[in-house]
N, C-alpha and C positions, 0 to 999 in steps of 0.2 A: 766068730759067730755071735749072734745076738744073745744078750742076757735077757730073756723074755720076762723073768720075774721083775727085774728092774724096770724094763719098758712098761710092763703092766702097771706097776706102782706109779711111775711117772705120769702115765696117761690118766690113771685114777685121780691123782692129785690135781692135775691140770683141769680136769673136767668135773671136779666135785661140785655138785649142786646145779650143773648146767643141764638143761633139757632141750635146748634148741638143736634140731638136727644138723643144721649147717655149721653151727659153731663146733659141735661134736665131731662132725666129719672133717672139718678143717684141721682141728687139733690132732686127731688120729692120723690123718694123712701125713701131716708134717712130722710127727714124732716117729712113725714107722719108716717113712722115707729116709730119714737121716740116721736111722739105727743100723743100716747095713749097706755097704757099697754095691751089693748085688742088685739093689732096688733102683732101677733106672727111671721108672715112672710109677707113681703110687697115688691112687686116688679113688674117688667114688663116681659111680654112675647111678643117678637117682631115678626111681620110677616116677615118671611125670604124666603118664597116661596109660591107657590099656596097651599092654605089650610093648612099651616104649621106655627106653632109658635115655637120660640126658646127662651130660657131664656135670659133675659137682666139684667140690673142692679137691684139688690135686696138687702134687709136686712133680716137677719135671717139665719136659717139653709139651707142646700142644697135644691134646688127645682128640679123639673123634667127638664131635658134638652130640650126635644122636646114634643110638644103637637099638635096633628092634630086637625083641626077645628071640626072633628067628635067626639071628646072625651072630657069628663069632663066639668067642669064649665067654664074654660077658653075657651075651644072650642065652647061652647054654646054662650058665649059672642061674640066671634069672628065671628061665622057663622051667628048670628042673628043681630049683631050690637046693641044689647040691654044689659043693665046692668043686672047682675044676683046677686040677694041677696038670699043666701041660708042659712036658719036658722039651718039646720041639714044636713051635707054633706052625712051622711049615707043614707038619704032618697032621694038623688039626683041620678037619673038613670045614670050610666056610670061615676060616680065620680072617679077621679084618685087620689089615696092616695099617694101623693108625700111625705107627712109626716103623720105618724099615729096619731100624736097629734091634727091634724086639726079637729075641730068640726063644724065650720061655716065659710062662705066665702062670700066675696063681690068682684065681678069682673066687671070692667067697661071698655068698648071698648074705645080706644083712636084714635082719628082722627087728621090728620094735617089739615092745613087751606084749602086745596083743597077738603077736605071731604074723603080722602083716609084713610082706616084703617091702622094704623102703628103698632098696638099691643093692648094688654089688660093690665090693671093695676089690679093686684090680691092682695087682702088682706086676709090672713087666720088668724083665731083665734082659740086658744085652748079652748075657751068657747063656749058653744052652744048658738045660737040666739044672737050673740054679736053685730050685726049691725042693724041699723035702716034705714028707708027711708031717714031720715035727713042726716045720714052719707053719703048715696049714693048720694043725691042731692048736698051736699057741696063738696064732692070729685070730682064729675062730673064737677062742676063749676071750681074747681082748675085746673083740667086736661084740660078743654076747654080753659081756659085763658092762660095756659102754652103752650099747643101744637097748638091749632087752631090759636091763635093770633100770637105767636112768629114765627110760621112756615108758616104763611099765604102766603108768597111769594114763598114758595118752591113747587116744583112739583115732 
């Protein structure tokens, strides 16, 4: 299992003083992806227009290039502003199969300091039921401290 305290400290150290969204996303995606073998695809989908997500920095095979808020697990996280923990993607209505190997998914909305949705953080696993509530909680905390805190002065 992941030592989330160590992972959070590593990400904090690597991103100290950085405010650029893409640089932060790239670093977070890389560190979280390599922290656990359950994580098959790890990355961001950025809000690029009204009700539209586009792929951002990620680790793993190719992802979907665009996802509307109305489709899939990422769209559900973006449209509701709530974390989506999906134990079986085949049972999720409207799931988008960007990779046929994906069996479970954890998607967390990401906000900058002003509370504006900037994207979603998506972790796919080729294992069913790969994620726990604890994973969701710990990664939410890492994302909040990285994006809400470091970008709090931005609008």
